[in-house]
C-alpha positions in Angstrom: 146.5 202.4 85.5 145.0 204.7 88.2 141.7 202.8 88.0 143.5 199.4 88.5 145.4 200.8 91.5 142.1 202.1 93.0 140.5 198.7 92.5 143.5 196.9 94.0 143.5 199.2 97.0 139.9 198.3 98.0 139.4 196.5 101.3 140.0 192.8 101.2 136.4 192.2 102.1 135.3 193.9 98.8 137.9 192.1 96.7 136.8 188.7 98.1 133.2 189.6 97.4 134.2 190.4 93.8 136.0 187.0 93.5 132.8 185.3 94.8 130.7 187.1 92.2 133.0 186.1 89.4 133.2 182.5 90.5 129.5 182.3 91.0 129.0 183.7 87.5 131.4 181.1 86.0 129.5 178.3 87.8 126.2 179.8 86.6 127.4 179.9 83.0 128.5 176.2 83.3 125.0 175.3 84.5 123.5 177.4 81.6 125.6 175.4 79.1 124.5 172.2 80.7 120.7 172.8 81.3 119.9 175.3 78.5 122.4 174.5 75.7 122.4 170.8 76.5 126.2 170.2 76.9 126.7 167.3 79.3 129.7 167.8 81.6 132.4 165.2 81.8 133.8 163.9 85.1 136.7 166.4 84.8 134.3 169.2 84.2 132.4 168.2 87.4 135.7 168.2 89.4 136.5 171.7 88.1 133.1 172.9 89.2 133.8 171.6 92.7 137.1 173.5 92.7 135.3 176.7 91.5 132.6 176.2 94.1 135.1 175.7 96.9 136.9 178.9 95.8 133.6 180.8 95.6 132.5 179.6 99.1 135.9 180.5 100.6 135.7 184.0 99.0 132.1 184.5 100.3 133.2 183.4 103.8 136.1 185.9 103.6 133.8 188.6 102.4 131.4 188.0 105.3 134.1 187.5 107.9 136.1 190.6 106.9 139.4 189.2 108.3 142.4 191.1 109.3 145.9 190.6 107.9 146.5 187.0 108.9 142.9 185.9 108.1 143.2 187.5 104.6 146.3 185.4 104.0 144.7 182.2 105.3 141.7 182.7 103.0 144.0 183.5 100.1 146.1 180.4 100.7 143.0 178.2 100.7 141.6 179.8 97.6 145.0 179.4 96.0 145.0 175.7 96.8 141.5 175.3 95.3 142.7 177.2 92.2 145.8 175.0 91.9 143.7 171.8 92.1 141.1 173.0 89.6 143.8 174.4 87.3 145.7 171.1 87.3 142.5 169.3 86.3 141.8 171.9 83.6 145.3 171.6 82.3 145.1 167.9 82.1 141.8 168.1 80.2 143.2 170.8 77.9 146.1 168.4 77.1 143.6 165.5 76.5 141.7 167.7 74.1 144.9 168.6 72.2 146.1 165.0 72.0 143.0 162.8 72.5 143.7 159.2 73.5 142.5 156.3 71.3 140.2 155.1 74.1 138.2 157.7 76.0 139.5 158.0 79.6 136.5 159.7 81.2 133.9 156.9 81.1 130.8 156.0 79.1 128.1 158.4 77.9 124.8 159.0 79.6 122.8 156.9 77.2 125.1 153.9 77.6 125.0 154.1 81.4 121.1 154.2 81.4 120.8 151.3 79.0 123.5 149.2 80.5 123.0 149.6 84.3 120.1 149.5 86.7 119.0 153.0 87.8 120.5 152.6 91.3 123.9 152.0 89.7 123.6 154.5 87.0 122.6 157.5 89.2 126.0 157.8 90.9 127.7 157.5 87.5 125.4 160.2 86.2 126.3 162.5 89.1 130.0 162.1 88.2 129.3 163.4 84.7 129.0 161.9 81.3 130.9 162.0 78.1 134.4 162.0 76.9 136.7 164.6 78.4 138.8 164.9 75.2 135.8 166.0 73.1 135.5 169.8 72.4 131.8 170.5 72.3 131.9 174.3 72.7 134.4 177.0 71.9 134.7 180.8 72.3 137.4 182.7 70.6 139.0 179.4 69.6 139.3 178.1 73.2 137.4 175.2 74.7 135.6 175.2 78.1 138.7 173.5 79.6 141.0 176.2 78.2 138.8 179.0 79.6 138.6 177.1 82.9 142.4 176.9 83.0 142.6 180.7 82.3 140.0 181.3 85.1 141.9 179.2 87.6 145.1 181.0 86.6 143.5 184.3 87.3 142.1 183.0 90.6 145.5 181.8 91.6 147.1 185.2 90.6 144.4 186.9 92.8 145.3 184.6 95.7 149.0 185.2 95.4 148.4 188.9 95.2 146.3 188.8 98.3 149.0 186.8 100.1 151.7 189.4 99.2 149.5 192.5 99.7 150.7 194.8 102.4 
């Protein structure tokens, strides 16, 4: 308990840097799963990445800026909003995985897009992600990527709320 209190009493700048490092690590792991393991992200996964990237950039800005009391709260509020948005998407995707719809709601797969559309039309669709958001391609400790993302956004939101209330 004493260690946790020591960590939580660190300057806001250090805590924001730690949040940036964690968020960057999560984004890096997502890119590893995509480019090394070969898991194609769905559109909801891409939107969650944007939310994590926004939280990471805000945390890095806060760490560099080293704000005082009001600035700490502004950064925390913005990070909290990013976590709420990303968490809502992760919760929706987790629900889709628990109760998959009969017709996939996330759009066609990569192969279908490349075979069915000219490259100029397929590229924007590829950037948005491929695959079915209800499919569970990877699990760890029984939880899907969407479940882990939801937990991570929840932890980020808890961090933001704690930073808002910190004296």
